[in-house]
C-alpha positions in Angstrom: -3.9 18.5 16.8 -5.7 15.5 16.6 -3.1 12.4 16.5 -4.6 10.5 13.5 -7.0 12.4 10.5 -8.0 11.3 7.0 -5.6 13.1 5.8 -2.2 11.0 7.8 -4.4 7.7 5.9 -3.3 5.9 2.3 -5.4 3.2 1.2 -4.1 0.2 -1.0 -0.9 1.0 -1.4 2.2 -1.1 -2.9 5.7 -0.8 -2.0 8.6 -2.9 -3.6 10.1 -3.0 0.1 10.1 -1.9 3.9 12.4 0.9 3.3 10.1 2.8 0.8 7.2 1.8 2.8 9.1 2.9 5.9 10.1 6.6 4.3 6.2 6.9 3.3 5.0 6.4 6.8 7.6 9.1 7.9 6.9 11.2 4.8 3.4 11.8 5.9 4.3 12.8 9.3 6.7 15.5 8.1 4.0 16.5 5.5 1.6 17.1 8.1 3.5 19.1 10.6 4.3 16.4 13.5 8.4 15.7 12.6 10.9 17.1 11.0 12.4 15.7 7.8 15.3 14.3 9.9 12.8 12.1 11.8 12.5 9.6 8.7 16.0 8.9 8.8 15.7 7.8 12.4 13.3 5.5 11.7 15.5 3.8 9.4 18.2 3.6 11.6 15.7 2.0 13.9 14.5 -0.6 11.8 18.0 -1.4 11.4 18.5 -2.0 15.4 15.5 -4.3 15.2 12.4 -5.0 13.0 9.0 -2.7 14.1 7.2 -6.0 12.9 4.6 -7.1 15.3 3.2 -10.0 13.8 -0.3 -10.2 12.5 0.5 -8.2 9.6 2.0 -5.0 11.3 4.7 -2.9 11.2 5.2 0.1 13.5 7.9 2.0 12.2 9.1 5.2 14.7 12.2 7.0 15.3 15.4 6.3 17.6 15.5 7.4 20.9 17.8 10.6 19.8 15.1 11.1 17.3 12.6 12.4 19.7 14.3 16.0 19.3 12.6 15.9 15.7 9.1 15.4 16.7 6.8 18.9 16.6 3.8 17.0 17.6 2.3 13.2 18.4 1.1 12.0 15.5 0.2 9.0 13.7 0.4 7.8 9.8 -1.4 4.2 8.6 -0.3 2.8 5.3 -2.4 -0.1 4.0 -1.1 -2.2 1.8 -3.0 -5.1 1.1 -0.5 -7.0 -1.0 2.1 -6.8 1.6 5.5 -5.7 1.8 8.5 -8.0 2.9 9.8 -7.3 6.1 12.2 -9.6 5.9 12.7 -13.3 7.5 9.3 -14.3 5.6 7.4 -11.7 7.4 4.6 -9.7 5.5 3.1 -6.4 6.3 -0.4 -5.0 5.1 -0.8 -2.4 7.6 1.8 0.1 8.6 1.0 2.6 11.5 4.0 5.4 11.5 4.1 6.6 15.8 5.7 10.1 16.5 5.3 10.8 19.8 6.1 14.0 21.8 8.7 13.3 25.1 6.6 10.3 26.8 3.7 10.1 24.5 5.0 7.5 22.5 4.8 4.5 25.1 1.3 5.6 26.1 0.2 5.9 21.9 1.9 2.9 21.3 0.4 0.4 24.0 -3.1 1.8 23.0 -2.3 0.6 19.5 -1.1 -2.7 20.6 -4.4 -3.5 22.5 -6.4 -2.7 19.2 -4.2 -4.6 17.0 -3.8 -7.7 19.2 -7.3 -8.6 17.9 -6.3 -10.5 14.8 -10.1 -9.3 13.4 -9.8 -5.7 14.1 -6.2 -6.0 11.7 -8.0 -7.8 9.3 -10.5 -5.1 9.4 -7.8 -2.4 9.0 -6.4 -4.1 5.8 -9.7 -4.5 4.1 -11.2 -1.0 5.1 -12.5 0.9 2.3 -12.5 4.1 3.4 -10.5 6.4 5.9 -13.3 6.6 8.1 -13.3 2.9 8.4 -9.8 3.1 9.4 -10.0 6.2 12.2 -13.3 4.8 13.6 -11.1 1.2 14.3 -7.9 3.5 15.7 -10.8 5.8 17.5 -9.6 4.3 21.0 -5.7 5.5 20.1 -6.9 9.0 19.0 
């Protein structure tokens, strides 16, 4: 099971607030069989502990440590929000990448994503992408 495929990606979405946006990233992971439904609640708890806003218009919502038991398979969900969603403190997010990592794969996936997203140009391309294939290609190193 690959961690990212076209079905895990939503383009041109709009959300009222970060809670709705995080729930949507979690919902994809649930629907595609990567996590149990309880994982979404853990993603929201994680956000309360400390923001998953990473800078560069990117947020990487994921569950708490305790939520690992809800992970069935490692997976990613990607949601593009060109108009942006407010993550608080003036932080605007245009790209959400939901992560579910089985066991210790979580950190490995995170570090690979961080490398791709450290290039502002890559983030811009992901936010501007017109097709899911473009997003998959840009994140191919992670897959």
